[in-house]
N, C-alpha and C positions, 0 to 999 in steps of 0.2 A: 723883353724879359730882363730883369735886372740880375746881373751875375757878379762874380768876384771881380775885384779890381785887377786889371792886367798885371801879371808879374807878382801878385800877392802870394806869399808863402802859405800853402795849405798842406801841412804834413799828411802823408799817407794817401792823398788823392791823386787822380790822374792829371797829366798836363794836356791841355787842349791848345792846339796851334791852328788858328783859322781867323780870317777876317770876314767870313760869310755870316751875316747876322742871323739868317734863318737856320743855318746849320748849327751855329753857336747856341741858339735857343733850344734846339733839339738835344744837343749834347748836355747842356746844363740841366735840362729837364730829366734826362736819364740819370745823371749824377745825383740829382736830388732824390729821385725815386730809390736809388741804390744806397742812399745815406753817405755818399762820398762828397768831399769838398775839393773841387778841382782848382787848379791855377790856370790862367789863360794868358797866352802870348800870341802875338801876331806873326812871329818868325823866330828863328834861332839866331842869336847875335853872331856877328862876323868873327869875333874872337873864338867862339866855339868851333865854327867851321874851319878857321885857320889852324887851330890846334889839331883837328882831325886830319888835315892835309900835311901835317908834319911841321907846322910853324911853332911859334912860341905858345906855351900853355896859356889858357885864358886866365885873367886875374881872378882872385877869389870872388865868388858870387856872380861871375859872368855866365850868361846862359842858364839861369836858374831852372832846374827841373829836367832838362833834356836827359842828362845822365843819371839823375837821382830819382826821378819820378818812377813809380812802379808800373805805370802804363802811360803811353803817349798816343793821343788821338789827333791825327793830322788830317785837316780838311783838304779836299782836292784842290782848293784854291791856293793852298800854302805849300804845295809840293816844291815849287821853284825856290821858296824861301827857306826850306829846310834841307835842300840838296847840299851835300857835302858835310852834313853834321855827322858826328861819330856814330858808327854802327852800334846798335844795341838791340836787345830783345824787347818785346812788349810794345812795338810800334804798330799801330793800326791806321790804315788809310780809309777815311770815311767820306762818303759823298752821296749823291743822288743819281749819278749816272749808272747805266747798266754795267754790271761787272763783266759782261761778255766783251766789252769794248777793249781791244788790245792796248789802246793808249793808257787806259786805267791801270792795267796790269804792268805795263812798262814803267809807269810812274811809281807803282808800289815797289818794284824791283829796285829802282833808283834810290829810294830812301830806306830800303831794307825792311819793308813792312811785313809783318807776319801774316796779316789778313787784309783783304780789300773788301770793305763792307758797303752795302747800299742800303740807305734808309728810305722808307721805313721798314723794308723787308727784314732786316737783321736787328731790329730794335731789341727784341726780347733777348737774343744772344748777347748783344753788347751790354745790356743792363746787367745780365748775370756776370759778365766779365768785370764790369766796373764794381759790382758788389763784392766779388772775390777780392779785389784790390782793397776796398774799404774795410773788409773784415779780416784781411790777412790770409795767408795761405798755409797756416800751420797744420799739423796732423789732425785729422778728424777724431772725434770722440770715440772711445771704446764703448760700444753700445750693447748692453746686456738686457735681454728680456727674461722675465720670470713668469711661468705659467703653472697652474695647478693641474695635477694629473686627475684630480677628482674634486668635488666640492669640499671645502673646508681643509684643503691640504696645507694652507699657510703660505700661499704664494705672495699675497699682499704683504704679509708680515716680513717675509724674506726680502722682498723688493725694497721696502722701507729701510730695513736694517742695512742692506747693501749700500743704499744711497747715503744713509747717515754715516756709515763706516768710511765710504770714499771721501766724503766731505771732511771727516775728522782726520783723514790721512793727508789732507791738503790738496785733494783733487778738485778741479772745477766740476761741480756735479749738478746734474738735472735729473729729477725724478718725474716720469711721465705716467699718468694714470690712463691706460687705454681701455679700462673697463667701466663703461658708463653706468652699469647696474651694480657696481661693487660698493656703493655707499660713499665713495670719495676718500682718496688717500689723505686729503687735508684733515679729515676727521681722525684718522689713525695717527697723524702727526700732531694732533691737538692744535691745528691751525685753520679751522673752518672759517674763522672770522678774519683771517689775514687779508690785507688788501692786495689786489692784483687780479689779472685776467684768468679766466677759466676756459675750458674747451669751447663752449658755445660762442665765445667772443671771436674765435678763429674760424667759425663755420663758413664764412664768406671769403676766406683767404684763397687767392688764386695766384699762380706764378710763384715767384720767389718771396720768402719771408726773411727779413733781415735777422741774422743771428744775434747781434747785439741788442736790437730792439726787442726781440723775443725774450731774451734773458732779463732785461730791465723791466719788462711788463709783468713778470710772474712773481707770486709771493715768495719771499725768502724765509725759510724755516730751517733751523738747525744747521746753518751754513750751506744749504743747498737751495736750488730753485725748483719749484714744484708746479707742474701743469696738471691740474686735477679737474674734476667736474663740479658744477654747482648743484644746488638743490632744485633746479628747475625741471621742466618736463622734457627738454630737448636731450635726447640720448643718441643722436646720430650726427656725425660730422662727415661731410662728403670726403670720399677717398682722396681727391685731389688736395683738399685742405690738410688732411692727415699727412700726406706725402710732403707737402711744402713745409709744414711745421716741424716734422721730425728731421727733415734734411737740414733745416736751420739749426736745430738742436745739435746735430752731429758736427756741423761746421764750426761751432763754437769751441770744440776741443774738450779735453778732459774725459769725463765719464757721463754716460746717459744710461739710466736704469728705467726699464719700461715694465709696468705691471700689466700683464696680458689677460684678457678674458679667455674662457675655455671655448667659447663659440668662435668660429672662424668666418668672418664676412670680408667684404672687399676692403674695408678700412683696416682690419687686422692684417690682411695679406700685405697691404702697403707697409705696415710696421715691420712685419716679419722679414720683408725683403731688404730692410735696412739694418737688421740686427747682425752683429758679429757673432753673438753667442746667445743661445736660449737655454735656460735652466728649467727642467721639468721637475717640479716638487711632488714627491710621492710618499704618502705615509706608509709605514711598514705593515700594511694589512692586505690580505689576498684580494679582497674586493676592490681596494684602491689600485692595486697593481693591474687588475683586469681593466678597470676604467682608464688607467693611464696608458695602456697599450693602444687604445683607440685614439687618444689625444696625440700620442707620439707619432702614430701613423700619419695623421693629418698635418701636424706641425713639421714633421721631418721631410715632407714633400716640398716645403717652401724654405725652411731654415737651412742655412749653410753649415751650422754647427749646433747640434742638439745634445745636451748632456743631462745626466740624471743627478738630482739631489734627493736623498732619502731622509725622511724624518721619522724618528722613533716616537714612542716605543714600538717594538715589533711583536707581531703575532707569533705564536709558537711555530717553529720551523722556518722562520724568515729572518734574514739579516740583510745588511746593505749589499753584500756580494750576491746573495740570492736574488734580490730585486733587480739588480743590474743584469744578471744572467737572464732572468725571465723577460726583461724588456729589451735585451741586447743593445744597451746604450752604455757609452763610457760614463764613468762616475766623476762628478765634480765634488763629491764629499758627502758627509752626513751632517745634517742640520741638527744641532742639539736643542733640547727642550729648555725653555727658560720661563720660570714662573713670573707672573705679574704683568705680562705683556698685554696691552689692550684693556687693562683694568680701568676702573673708575678713576684711578690716580692720574691717568692720562700720560703715562710714560711711554714715549714712542719706542718702537722696536730698535734695538741696536745702540741706544744712547749710553748704555753701560759698557764702556770700552773693555772692562775686565770680565764682563759677563760671558756666559757660553756663546751666545749669539754674536756678541761683539768680537770675540776672539775668532770665531768662524769667519766672519766677514773680513777681518783684518788679514787672515791667512789667504782667503780667496783673492783679495786685491793684490796682495804681495806676489802671488803666482801669476795672476792674469796680466798685471801691468809690468811684470819683469822685463818682457821683451816688447812692450807696446802693443800686445795683441792678446787674444783670449786664450792662447795656448798655455 
């Protein structure tokens, strides 16, 4: 298998130290699958080991990667050649021998390894660790779900407006359409013909999905990335694929807004488990409040933080405080009405920054992002 030139600089990728060709092939394959570009060395130069022992510091460029690489993968064959290198985090000892062998653990202690891994048993774990390095380790996205307390509550409108508002505020934003029967958020954003992948394209996803690859594959509309449904017949994505895709969306950082269906199946449960906050949209009508109570009971059993958003106009005897009392939910605000949304003019919700909905979304994100959390 052809790999990088030994010692070649590959910013952001792991350092591989081995002369075992079979092990090198395996590690390069895992790096390629994770989207990482490694650098390969056969040992740590003597200047680097001398500096660790208290000698003169190595000249600039000596021992490239040992101290600067975000992750170091040391083959069992290379233990003797890295012994004496400076202690650092992120060193993994990788081989094919049984990890119960005391000699393997002794070698790991000698080089300061965090983990001793046996391939192929730990390939999936190692691929995830390499992918974390390739994608960076920044803060995960603040992930907000929006669900209607009844039919026609306006949850999709609010989800789109929140995503547009977050993008306008400079946040790295992804909008996820989790309702296959909702008609498609790409239509609501006037982007049904935009190029990019839709949910059915991810139905076969297993294991880890690259965050960067996911982002680049999706349509870009109004400054945000959109994962929506197409017009085909497929309306089910396996829960494992939903879990992988949403986990990738969260790892990319910024903000993720998810438009949720009112029915709860295994796929929706996977989404709810990864949300920081769920907004329940309830019109100010008594029948809508009654329906929302059932939705709140089902969602509240899974969601870590469920809050109420009330939408006027209100029936006689009701207001936002009364609805919150009836549902015993904390309030996240009152969504204002705004004329012209979803009209033939094709103006997406929230694009008018000074409109009532735009101002509501701006205030919501100002509060939600103030401390990097949903509170």
